[in-house]
Residue, then its C-alpha position, 0 to 999 in steps of 0.5 A: x103766102x097768099x099765093x100759096x094759100x090759093x095754090x096748094x099744088x103750087x105749095x107741094x111742088x115747092x115742097x117737093x123740090x126742097x125736099x128732093x134737093x135737100x135729099x141730094x145735097x145734103x143727105x146723098x140719097x139716103x131715103x126718108x126725104x125722097x119718098x116725102x118729095x115723090x108724095x108731095x109731087x104725085x098730091x100736086x098733081x091730083x090736087x092740079x087735076x082737080x080730083x082732090x082739095x082741102x087741106x085735110x085731104x091733101x095732108x093725109x094723102x101726102x102721109x100715106x103716099x110717104x108711108x106706102x112709098x116708103x115701104x115699098x121702095x126702101x129695099x130696092x132703093x137700098x139694094x140699089x145703093x149697095x149694088x156695086x161691091x166696094x172696093x177693099x181699101x183696108x190697106x194700100x197695099x191691096x192691088x199693088x203687084x209686087x216681084x216674088x223674091x220666094x216661090x210662093x204657096x199656100x204655107x210659104x214665100x215672100x215679096x219685095x216692096x220699098x227694099x223690105x222682104x214681105x211674107x206672103x201666101x196664096x190667097x184663099x181659093x188659089x191653087x198652085x204656086x208662084x215662081x220667084x221673080x214673077x209678079x203677084x198681086x196682093x188681095x188682102x192684108x193679115x197683120x204684116x202677112x200678105x195675101x197674093x195671086x198670080x198676075 
């Protein structure tokens, strides 16, 4: 502790590293500790450069930088995290290519899967019909009704 009381910049680097490890390992990049780690790192660099001194100033700067970085970077980080569209996992049928038993239209049709005839309809945005004997891909499930598109 004596070392850290004389070398505030090293203490700030250690706090930044621990915060970043906790953020990545435990919280999974949800945000709060990332901004705190960033502000500790910047404050540590400023202390190392001799631009600021005194624990009161350092503590104030960490708080101000944490708040400012959170305000400025929260939305871009959330948009980045949500950039990839998650695959639809509401049913294990989604994505399967099945044999069409009865021609499929917007109103009627069926597919065969695992020895069972399943009711099927064309998914929203699909036009035309899918002929019997061809394959169709399941894009959504509504109860026991499969919504499909042509393969």
